[in-house]
C-alpha positions as CSV (number, residue, x, y, z in Angstrom):
1,M,-150.4,-42.9,138.5
2,A,-150.6,-43.2,134.8
3,A,-153.0,-45.3,133.1
4,A,-154.7,-48.1,131.7
5,S,-156.1,-49.4,128.5
6,T,-159.8,-50.3,128.1
7,G,-160.7,-50.5,131.8
8,G,-164.4,-50.2,130.8
9,A,-164.2,-53.4,128.7
10,T,-167.4,-55.4,128.8
11,T,-165.7,-58.8,128.5
12,D,-166.9,-60.0,131.8
13,G,-166.1,-63.7,131.8
14,A,-164.1,-65.3,134.5
15,V,-160.4,-65.0,133.9
16,P,-158.1,-67.6,135.4
17,A,-155.4,-66.3,137.8
18,T,-152.8,-65.5,135.2
19,H,-149.9,-63.0,135.4
20,P,-146.2,-62.9,135.4
21,A,-143.9,-64.7,137.8
22,P,-140.6,-64.6,139.8
23,T,-136.9,-65.3,140.3
24,T,-136.2,-65.5,144.0
25,H,-134.0,-64.0,146.7
26,P,-130.9,-66.0,146.8
27,E,-129.1,-65.2,143.6
28,P,-131.2,-64.2,140.6
29,P,-129.5,-64.7,137.3
30,A,-128.2,-61.7,135.5
31,R,-130.7,-60.0,133.2
32,T,-129.7,-59.0,129.8
33,A,-130.8,-56.0,127.9
34,S,-134.1,-56.4,126.2
35,P,-134.3,-55.6,122.5
36,A,-135.7,-52.2,121.6
37,R,-139.4,-52.1,121.9
38,T,-141.7,-50.5,119.4
39,A,-144.5,-48.3,120.7
40,P,-147.7,-50.4,121.4
41,P,-150.5,-49.5,119.1
42,T,-153.2,-50.0,121.7
43,H,-152.1,-47.5,124.4
44,P,-152.0,-43.7,124.1
45,V,-148.4,-42.4,124.2
46,P,-148.4,-38.7,123.6
47,P,-147.0,-37.8,120.2
48,T,-145.0,-34.9,121.6
49,Q,-143.1,-37.2,123.9
50,P,-139.9,-38.7,122.5
51,V,-139.0,-42.2,123.5
52,P,-136.0,-41.7,125.8
53,P,-132.7,-43.1,124.6
54,A,-131.9,-46.6,125.9
55,R,-130.0,-46.5,129.1
56,P,-127.1,-48.9,129.6
57,V,-128.2,-52.0,131.6
58,P,-126.6,-51.8,135.0
59,P,-124.6,-54.9,136.2
60,P,-126.9,-57.4,137.8
61,R,-127.3,-57.3,141.6
62,T,-127.4,-60.3,143.7
63,A,-130.1,-60.5,146.3
64,P,-128.7,-60.9,149.8
65,P,-130.0,-63.8,151.8
66,L,-132.9,-63.3,154.1
67,D,-130.7,-64.5,157.0
68,P,-127.6,-62.3,156.8
69,T,-124.6,-63.5,158.8
70,G,-123.2,-61.4,161.6
71,T,-124.8,-59.9,164.6
72,S,-127.0,-56.8,164.8
73,R,-125.7,-53.8,166.5
74,T,-126.6,-53.5,170.2
75,A,-129.2,-50.7,169.6
76,S,-131.0,-52.8,166.9
77,R,-131.1,-55.8,169.3
78,V,-132.5,-53.7,172.1
79,A,-135.1,-52.1,169.8
80,R,-136.3,-55.6,168.8
81,L,-136.5,-56.5,172.5
82,I,-138.6,-53.4,173.3
83,E,-140.9,-54.2,170.4
84,A,-141.2,-57.8,171.5
85,D,-142.2,-56.6,175.0
86,I,-144.8,-54.3,173.5
87,V,-146.3,-57.3,171.5
88,G,-146.1,-59.5,174.6
89,R,-148.1,-56.9,176.6
90,G,-150.9,-57.0,173.9
91,W,-149.8,-53.7,172.4
92,P,-151.4,-51.5,175.1
93,I,-151.7,-48.2,173.3
94,G,-151.1,-45.2,175.6
95,E,-149.3,-47.2,178.3
96,V,-145.9,-46.1,179.6
97,I,-143.7,-49.2,179.6
98,G,-140.9,-47.5,181.5
99,S,-138.9,-44.4,182.1
100,E,-135.5,-44.0,180.5
101,S,-133.8,-45.1,183.7
102,D,-136.2,-48.1,184.0
103,L,-135.4,-49.2,180.5
104,M,-131.7,-48.8,180.9
105,R,-131.8,-51.2,183.9
106,R,-134.2,-53.6,182.2
107,Y,-132.1,-54.1,179.1
108,D,-128.7,-53.5,180.8
109,V,-127.5,-50.9,178.4
110,S,-126.1,-47.4,178.6
111,R,-128.1,-44.2,178.1
112,A,-126.6,-43.7,174.6
113,V,-127.5,-47.2,173.4
114,L,-131.0,-47.0,174.8
115,R,-131.7,-43.7,173.2
116,E,-130.5,-45.0,169.8
117,A,-132.8,-48.1,170.3
118,V,-135.7,-45.8,171.2
119,R,-135.2,-43.8,168.0
120,L,-135.4,-47.1,166.0
121,V,-138.6,-48.0,167.8
122,E,-140.0,-44.6,167.1
123,H,-139.1,-45.0,163.4
124,H,-141.3,-48.1,163.4
125,T,-143.9,-46.0,165.2
126,A,-144.4,-48.7,167.9
127,A,-143.7,-46.2,170.7
128,T,-142.5,-42.7,171.4
129,M,-140.5,-41.2,174.3
130,R,-142.4,-38.6,176.3
131,R,-140.2,-36.3,178.3
132,G,-141.0,-34.7,181.7
133,P,-141.6,-35.9,185.2
134,S,-144.3,-38.4,184.3
135,G,-142.8,-39.3,181.0
136,G,-141.4,-42.5,179.6
137,L,-141.7,-44.8,176.5
138,V,-145.4,-44.6,175.5
139,V,-146.9,-47.3,173.3
140,R,-148.6,-46.0,170.1
141,P,-150.4,-47.6,167.2
142,P,-147.9,-48.4,164.4
143,D,-148.0,-46.7,161.0
144,P,-147.4,-49.0,157.9
145,T,-145.0,-46.3,156.5
146,A,-141.9,-47.9,158.1
147,A,-142.7,-51.3,156.7
148,I,-143.5,-49.9,153.2
149,T,-140.3,-47.9,153.2
150,A,-138.2,-50.9,154.2
151,I,-139.5,-53.1,151.3
152,V,-139.3,-50.3,148.8
153,I,-135.7,-49.6,149.6
154,Y,-134.8,-53.2,149.1
155,L,-136.7,-53.5,145.8
156,E,-135.2,-50.2,144.6
157,Y,-131.7,-51.6,145.3
158,M,-132.5,-54.7,143.2
159,G,-133.2,-52.5,140.2
160,I,-136.5,-54.0,139.2
161,S,-138.0,-53.3,135.8
162,A,-141.4,-51.7,135.1
163,E,-142.5,-54.8,133.3
164,D,-141.7,-57.0,136.4
165,L,-143.3,-54.5,138.7
166,I,-146.7,-54.5,136.8
167,A,-146.5,-58.3,136.5
168,A,-146.3,-58.5,140.3
169,R,-149.2,-56.0,140.8
170,I,-151.6,-57.9,138.5
171,P,-152.1,-61.1,140.7
172,L,-152.2,-59.1,143.9
173,E,-154.6,-56.5,142.7
174,K,-156.9,-59.0,141.0
175,L,-157.1,-60.7,144.4
176,A,-157.8,-57.4,146.2
177,A,-160.6,-56.5,143.7
178,S,-162.2,-59.9,144.1
179,L,-162.0,-59.8,148.0
180,A,-163.3,-56.2,148.1
181,A,-166.2,-57.1,145.8
182,E,-167.5,-59.7,148.3
183,R,-167.1,-57.3,151.3
184,M,-169.0,-54.3,150.1
185,T,-171.3,-52.5,152.5
186,E,-173.1,-49.2,152.2
187,E,-170.2,-47.5,154.1
188,T,-167.5,-49.0,151.9
189,I,-169.4,-48.2,148.7
190,A,-169.6,-44.6,149.8
191,D,-165.8,-44.7,150.7
192,L,-164.9,-46.0,147.3
193,R,-167.0,-43.5,145.5
194,R,-165.5,-40.7,147.5
195,T,-162.1,-41.8,146.3
196,L,-163.3,-41.7,142.7
197,E,-164.9,-38.3,143.2
198,R,-161.6,-37.0,144.5
199,E,-159.8,-38.2,141.4
200,H,-162.3,-36.6,139.1
201,S,-162.4,-33.3,140.9
202,L,-158.8,-32.6,140.2
203,G,-158.2,-30.4,137.2
204,P,-155.5,-31.3,134.7
205,G,-153.1,-28.8,136.3
206,D,-153.7,-30.2,139.8
207,R,-153.2,-33.9,138.9
208,Q,-150.1,-35.7,140.2
209,L,-149.1,-39.1,139.0
210,R,-149.4,-40.5,142.5
211,D,-153.1,-39.5,142.4
212,F,-153.8,-42.3,139.9
213,D,-152.8,-45.0,142.4
214,D,-155.1,-43.8,145.2
215,I,-157.9,-46.0,144.0
216,H,-155.6,-49.0,143.9
217,Q,-154.5,-48.5,147.4
218,R,-158.0,-47.9,148.6
219,I,-159.2,-51.2,147.0
220,G,-156.2,-52.9,148.8
221,T,-157.5,-51.6,152.1
222,L,-161.1,-52.6,151.3
223,S,-160.0,-56.2,150.6
224,G,-159.8,-56.7,154.4
225,N,-156.4,-58.3,154.1
226,P,-153.8,-56.0,155.8
227,A,-150.8,-57.9,154.3
228,L,-152.2,-57.6,150.8
229,A,-153.0,-53.9,151.3
230,L,-149.4,-53.3,152.5
231,L,-147.8,-55.1,149.5
232,I,-150.1,-53.1,147.1
233,D,-149.0,-49.9,148.8
234,V,-145.3,-50.9,148.3
235,L,-145.7,-51.7,144.6
236,C,-147.7,-48.5,144.0
237,G,-144.9,-46.5,145.6
238,L,-142.4,-48.2,143.3
239,T,-144.6,-47.5,140.3
240,M,-144.3,-43.8,141.1
241,I,-140.6,-43.9,140.3
242,Y,-141.3,-45.0,136.8
243,G,-144.1,-42.5,136.3
244,S,-142.1,-39.5,137.5
245,M,-140.4,-38.7,134.2
246,P,-139.4,-35.1,133.3
247,E,-139.9,-35.7,129.6
248,L,-143.7,-35.9,130.1
249,P,-145.4,-32.7,128.9
250,A,-147.1,-31.9,132.2
251,K,-150.5,-31.1,130.8
252,A,-151.0,-32.7,127.3
253,A,-149.5,-36.1,128.1
254,L,-150.8,-36.4,131.6
255,A,-154.3,-35.3,130.6
256,S,-154.4,-38.0,127.8
257,V,-153.2,-40.7,130.2
258,A,-155.4,-39.5,133.0
259,D,-158.6,-39.7,131.0
260,V,-158.0,-43.4,130.2
261,A,-157.1,-44.1,133.8
262,L,-160.1,-42.4,135.3
263,D,-162.5,-44.3,133.0
264,A,-160.8,-47.6,133.9
265,H,-161.0,-46.7,137.6
266,R,-164.7,-46.0,137.4
267,S,-165.4,-49.2,135.5
268,L,-163.3,-51.2,138.1
269,A,-165.1,-49.6,141.0
270,E,-168.6,-50.2,139.6
271,A,-167.8,-53.9,139.2
272,I,-166.6,-54.1,142.8
273,I,-169.6,-52.2,144.1
274,A,-171.9,-54.6,142.2
275,G,-170.2,-57.5,144.0
276,D,-169.1,-59.1,140.7
277,R,-165.8,-60.7,141.8
278,E,-164.9,-62.1,138.4
279,R,-165.6,-58.9,136.5
280,A,-163.7,-56.8,139.1
281,A,-160.7,-59.1,138.9
282,H,-160.8,-59.0,135.1
283,R,-161.0,-55.2,134.9
284,A,-158.2,-54.8,137.4
285,E,-156.0,-57.0,135.1
286,V,-157.0,-55.1,131.9
287,H,-156.3,-51.8,133.5
288,L,-152.9,-52.8,134.9
289,K,-151.8,-54.2,131.5
290,G,-152.6,-50.9,129.9
291,K,-150.6,-49.1,132.6
292,G,-147.7,-51.5,131.9
293,K,-147.8,-50.5,128.2
294,W,-147.5,-46.9,129.1
295,L,-144.7,-47.5,131.6
296,Q,-142.6,-49.8,129.4
297,F,-141.0,-46.8,127.7
298,R,-139.8,-45.4,131.0
299,Q,-136.8,-46.0,133.2
300,P,-136.5,-44.6,136.6
301,L,-134.5,-41.4,136.7
302,R,-131.0,-41.8,138.0
303,G,-131.3,-41.1,141.7
304,Q,-135.1,-41.2,141.6
305,T,-136.4,-42.9,144.7
306,W,-139.7,-43.2,146.5
307,S,-140.4,-41.9,150.0
308,P,-143.6,-41.2,151.9
309,D,-144.7,-37.6,152.4
310,P,-142.5,-36.2,155.1
311,E,-144.1,-35.4,158.4
312,E,-143.7,-32.0,159.8
313,G,-140.6,-31.8,162.0
314,K,-139.1,-35.0,160.7
315,L,-135.9,-33.4,159.4
316,A,-133.7,-36.4,160.0
317,E,-136.0,-38.6,157.9
318,A,-135.9,-36.0,155.1
319,I,-132.1,-35.9,155.2
320,S,-131.9,-39.7,155.2
321,H,-134.0,-39.7,152.1
322,R,-131.8,-37.2,150.4
323,I,-128.7,-39.3,151.2
324,R,-130.5,-42.4,149.9
325,A,-131.4,-40.6,146.7
326,D,-127.7,-39.5,146.2
327,I,-126.6,-43.1,146.7
328,A,-129.2,-44.3,144.1
329,G,-128.0,-41.6,141.8
330,A,-124.5,-42.8,142.1
331,G,-125.5,-46.3,141.1
332,W,-125.4,-47.7,144.7
333,P,-121.6,-47.9,144.9
334,I,-121.2,-50.5,147.7
335,G,-118.1,-49.8,149.8
336,E,-117.7,-46.2,148.7
337,V,-117.2,-43.5,151.3
338,L,-119.7,-40.7,150.8
339,G,-118.0,-38.3,153.1
340,S,-116.9,-37.7,156.6
341,E,-119.3,-36.4,159.3
342,P,-118.1,-32.8,159.0
343,E,-118.3,-33.0,155.1
344,L,-121.9,-34.4,155.3
345,M,-123.0,-31.7,157.7
346,V,-121.8,-29.1,155.3
347,R,-123.2,-30.8,152.2
348,Y,-126.7,-31.3,153.7
349,D,-126.7,-28.1,155.8
350,V,-127.7,-29.9,159.0
351,S,-126.5,-30.1,162.6
352,R,-124.4,-33.0,163.9
353,A,-127.4,-34.3,166.0
354,T,-129.7,-34.3,163.0
355,L,-127.1,-35.9,160.7
356,R,-126.4,-38.7,163.2
357,E,-130.1,-39.4,163.6
358,A,-130.4,-39.6,159.8
359,I,-127.5,-41.9,159.6
360,R,-129.1,-44.2,162.3
361,L,-132.1,-44.6,159.9
362,L,-129.7,-45.4,157.0
363,E,-127.9,-47.9,159.1
364,H,-131.2,-49.5,160.3
365,H,-132.1,-50.1,156.6
366,S,-128.6,-51.3,155.7
367,I,-128.2,-48.4,153.2
368,A,-125.0,-47.0,154.7
369,Q,-122.8,-47.4,157.8
370,M,-120.7,-44.9,159.6
371,R,-117.1,-46.1,159.8
372,R,-115.0,-44.4,162.5
373,G,-111.3,-43.7,162.6
374,R,-108.8,-42.5,159.9
375,G,-110.1,-42.9,156.4
376,G,-113.6,-43.4,157.8
377,G,-116.9,-41.8,156.9
378,L,-120.4,-42.9,155.7
379,V,-119.9,-46.1,153.7
380,V,-122.5,-47.4,151.2
381,T,-123.7,-50.9,152.2
382,R,-126.1,-53.5,150.7
383,P,-129.7,-53.4,151.8
384,E,-131.0,-56.6,153.4
385,A,-134.4,-58.2,152.9
386,L,-134.5,-59.1,156.6
387,T,-135.1,-55.4,157.5
388,S,-138.2,-55.5,155.3
389,V,-139.4,-58.7,157.0
390,D,-139.0,-57.3,160.5
391,A,-140.8,-54.0,159.7
392,M,-143.7,-55.8,158.0
393,A,-144.0,-58.5,160.7
394,L,-144.3,-55.8,163.4
395,F,-147.1,-54.0,161.6
396,L,-149.0,-57.1,160.7
397,T,-148.7,-58.4,164.3
398,F,-150.5,-55.2,165.5
399,E,-153.1,-55.8,162.7
400,N,-153.7,-59.4,163.9
401,A,-153.0,-60.6,160.4
402,G,-153.0,-64.3,160.9
403,G,-151.7,-67.1,158.7
404,S,-154.7,-67.1,156.5
405,S,-154.1,-63.5,155.4
406,L,-150.6,-64.5,154.3
407,Q,-151.6,-67.8,152.9
408,I,-154.1,-66.5,150.4
409,I,-151.4,-64.1,149.0
410,R,-148.8,-66.8,148.9
411,E,-151.1,-69.1,146.9
412,V,-151.9,-66.4,144.3
413,I,-148.1,-65.8,143.8
414,E,-147.2,-69.5,143.7
415,L,-149.9,-70.3,141.2
416,E,-148.7,-67.6,138.9
417,C,-145.1,-68.9,139.2
418,I,-146.3,-72.4,138.3
419,R,-148.3,-71.1,135.3
420,R,-145.4,-69.3,133.7
421,V,-142.9,-72.0,134.3
422,A,-145.3,-74.6,132.7
423,L,-145.8,-72.4,129.7
424,V,-142.1,-72.2,129.1
425,A,-141.7,-75.9,129.5
426,A,-144.3,-76.5,126.8
427,D,-141.5,-75.8,124.3
428,P,-138.8,-78.5,124.0
429,A,-136.0,-76.0,124.5
430,G,-137.8,-74.5,127.4
431,R,-138.4,-77.9,128.9
432,A,-134.7,-78.7,129.0
433,R,-134.0,-75.3,130.6
434,M,-136.7,-75.8,133.2
435,T,-135.5,-79.3,134.0
436,D,-132.1,-77.9,134.7
437,L,-133.4,-74.9,136.7
438,L,-135.8,-77.0,138.8
439,S,-133.4,-79.7,139.6
440,A,-132.9,-80.2,143.4
441,E,-129.3,-81.4,142.6
442,G,-128.6,-78.1,140.8
443,S,-129.6,-76.0,143.8
444,P,-129.7,-78.2,146.9
445,A,-129.8,-75.3,149.3
446,V,-133.0,-73.8,147.8
447,G,-136.4,-75.3,148.5
448,F,-138.8,-76.5,145.8
449,H,-141.1,-73.5,146.0
450,Q,-138.1,-71.1,145.8
451,R,-136.8,-73.0,142.8
452,I,-140.1,-72.6,141.0
453,A,-140.0,-68.8,141.7
454,Q,-136.4,-68.5,140.5
455,A,-137.3,-70.1,137.2
456,C,-140.1,-67.6,136.4
457,G,-138.2,-64.7,135.1
458,N,-139.7,-62.0,137.3
459,E,-137.5,-60.2,139.9
460,V,-140.3,-58.9,142.2
461,L,-142.6,-61.9,142.9
462,P,-139.9,-64.2,144.3
463,I,-138.9,-61.5,146.7
464,L,-142.5,-61.1,147.9
465,L,-142.8,-64.9,148.2
466,G,-139.6,-65.0,150.3
467,I,-141.0,-62.3,152.6
468,L,-144.3,-64.2,153.0
469,T,-142.5,-67.4,153.7
470,R,-140.3,-65.7,156.3
471,L,-143.4,-64.2,158.0
472,D,-145.1,-67.6,158.0
473,F,-142.0,-69.0,159.7
474,H,-142.1,-66.4,162.4
475,Q,-145.8,-67.2,163.1
476,R,-145.3,-71.0,163.2
477,P,-143.7,-71.3,166.7
478,R,-146.7,-69.5,168.2
479,S,-149.2,-71.7,166.6
480,G,-147.2,-74.9,167.1
481,D,-147.9,-75.9,163.4
482,Q,-144.7,-77.1,162.0
483,A,-143.8,-77.2,158.3
484,G,-143.2,-80.4,156.5
485,V,-141.9,-81.2,153.0
486,D,-144.3,-83.2,150.9
487,T,-141.8,-84.7,148.4
488,G,-144.5,-86.7,146.6
489,A,-146.6,-83.6,145.9
490,H,-143.6,-81.7,144.7
491,E,-142.8,-84.5,142.2
492,A,-146.5,-84.5,140.9
493,V,-146.4,-80.7,140.4
494,L,-143.0,-80.9,138.7
495,E,-144.3,-83.7,136.4
496,A,-147.2,-81.4,135.2
497,V,-144.8,-78.5,134.8
498,L,-142.4,-80.4,132.6
499,A,-145.3,-81.7,130.6
500,G,-146.1,-78.1,129.7
501,D,-149.6,-78.4,131.3
502,P,-150.2,-75.1,133.3
503,A,-153.8,-76.0,134.3
504,L,-152.8,-79.4,135.8
505,A,-149.7,-77.9,137.4
506,Q,-151.8,-75.2,139.1
507,H,-154.4,-77.7,140.2
508,R,-151.7,-79.9,141.9
509,M,-150.0,-76.9,143.5
510,R,-153.3,-75.6,144.9
511,A,-154.1,-79.1,146.3
512,H,-150.6,-79.3,147.8
513,M,-150.8,-76.0,149.5
514,A,-154.2,-76.8,150.9
515,R,-152.7,-79.9,152.5
516,S,-149.3,-78.4,153.5
517,P,-149.8,-74.6,153.8
518,H,-146.4,-74.1,155.5
519,C,-144.3,-76.2,153.1
520,P,-141.0,-74.4,152.7
């Protein structure tokens, strides 16, 4: 990806956990168009690159609730049952958990429903159907791609800005850099340096914008926190959408940005290798702020979406991505019919079987739904955050990512939310607005932590917080640790927020979360 400012800065003091913050899932307020920005003087923007004309601000989208009403389709329900059985068996990789006939009897469904459910399980890469006399549904290690894709789709739909995206990356990547710095070994040092060498070995003509995020994703993995690594992968994927701009002169502009990025990456990696947690976190923040200045002049192309590199033979997944890109390009027109099955077969030049498999993937992610009968066809629907939660929960279960892995991420996000809200409240006009926004009477159905997130003005962090809260809820019944609402702690935090005291507000929030880690 594109690049940062003075990543090699030598200001090495500890930097408090500061970054931008969120508005949450339920119903984020409409965002208004920002005033025109002037080019920042501190970050190289190629002189040959004109600032693209301002795009009209799309109408605000309302985030659907994490618990959508209505029942899942039978195949989706059966897919979840199969995945639950795999988890219950201890995820025995390579084991055949049943033939097609066995599974039809076990789940009391028809062959057609079972096969659709198996395709969804295969999409999550939890198992694959092996044909032949000794075949059956074989358990396999999951790939994080399904979880990443699910979250990216939801955030794409929400139409997040580059500014909010970078603001969400900063606290997460500061945490990853800090954790990686304390876990360095001879092997991981060699691993990190190989990633740097790969970056530097690419000539200007070979560099792709996605190459500039490889180091970020590697640091996420080296943090040792699978949930954190997964979220960083998601946000790097979304950043690709903003960096993939046709106006960029492929060589001159990219070379200029790449040089800055590569220097910043080297400086960041050396701080991590040295085990200097504070310097590593600081350099991650400086670098990402520089990247944000470069990205602020860009809007994602109409119809530009992210998808993982397609696997060989996965034609249905490639077709589902093309349809999704067409939906995004049309402005995500919910309720509109894209075409009948015969029309879509012709448009995408695929067989009926391949199209139907692609549509099943779209339906699984709540992107579109096939409506039968006269006047029917593929209808655009609204993505649901619950799909993201389910996919992420499945992968993290396999990775044995316990409550502590999620809790450290949640704390970082919540402290940033508190910081920003308290800074706004330091101004008299802001204090009145925060008092209204944080009032329990004003939003009785929304918990205290969600209200804080909603008041922060960032559209990404509250969504991530909601996902983490939901995952925590899923884990709680297994541990027997039930959540409780600490009203007194909430009042103390709110008092510091409305006093415009970010440091005290963060102190009280951290102490509250240590006492009540599952507080909703």
